[in-house]
N, C-alpha and C positions, 0 to 999 in steps of 0.2 A: 272274381279271382281266374287267374289266367292258367290255373293249375287245378285239375279234380285229382284226389288220393282216395284210391280205394285198396283198404285190406285187403288180401284176399287169404286163402288156406297156408300158401307155403311161397308169397311173396306179396309184396307190395306194386301195384298198378298207380304210374305216376302219367296220368294224360294230361299233354299240351293243346290247351283250348285255344290257341291263335294259329294265326295265318304267318306267323313270322317268331323266332327264337333268334333274339339280336340284343343288342346292348340295354335294351328298353326293361328286358322279362329274363335275360338268362340270369344274372345274379339272383333275381330271386327263386327260379330254379335249382341252381346252385345252392342256396341255401336250403332248400327244403329238399334236397339230396342228403346233406350234412346232416339234418335234424332226424330225418329217416332215420340214416346210419347211428346216429348217437342214440336214437332208442330202440338198438339192434335188430333194425333191419335188414340181411343180408344179401336179399334177393329181390331185385328192382325189374319191374319192364318198363320204359317208357316208349309210351304209347305217340308218335309223333304224325297221327296219320291225319290230323287239319293242319302240320307246319309244311309251306309250301317254301317256304324261305328260311336260311338259318347260316349266320355271320358265324367270325371267328371265335364267339364270345358265345355262342350257342354251341357252339364245338366243345369249346372249353369245360361247360358245364357239363357236357354228355362223357366228355373224358373225366372229371370230378367224380361224377356218378360209377364211371366204370372202376377207378382206382379203390374208392371208398367201398364198391362189392368185393373187390378182390383183396382186398387187405382183411374181411370180413369171412374169405372163405366163401365167399356167396357169388352170385352170377346177375350180372348187367347184361339186358334184352334190349336193345332197339327196334322197335315196331313200326311197322306202316310207313315206311319211307315214300316219302313222294318224289318225283321224280328228278328234281332240282334239288333237295335232297341230298338224293341217292349219289348224286353225281357226285356233290362236293365233297361226299365222303370218300366215294372213291376215287378223286383226284387227291385228296390228304391221305389215301394209302390206310381209312381209318378202319377199311371193312377186311383187312388184317390180322386188327387186334381187337375189333366188337362183334359181339354176338349180333347177328341182323336175323331178326325174322318179317315175314311180308304184315300178317295179322297176329293180335293178343294172341288168340285162339291157338296158332302153331307156338307161339312163346310157351303157353301153359301145358301146351304139350311135352317139349324142352324141357321144362322145369319138371314134371313127372319122371321121364326117363332119364335126369339127373340125381329125384331123391332116390 
């Protein structure tokens, strides 16, 4: 499985265990995010620390997760961006829309403050 899903106290961690988030696995990520949302999960931390390449379909999956969490009055946090992925997000101006932390631990602290 390309994704590891861990249910935590007040959020769900989705870790992408692949170097690429592209047309091969982005639809699966999008499906996982929809299933989590349908199961009542409204706070999601997406750990991309192992992802060194992301294409437009990967960005779409990220945006779907963000929209689902916002619609559920929750929070979607991107964590662990590698330099190339971070540059893509900045070029796309998505850093102005998405909540981004350096580590999962920073995301946990942010969620504690929001609670």
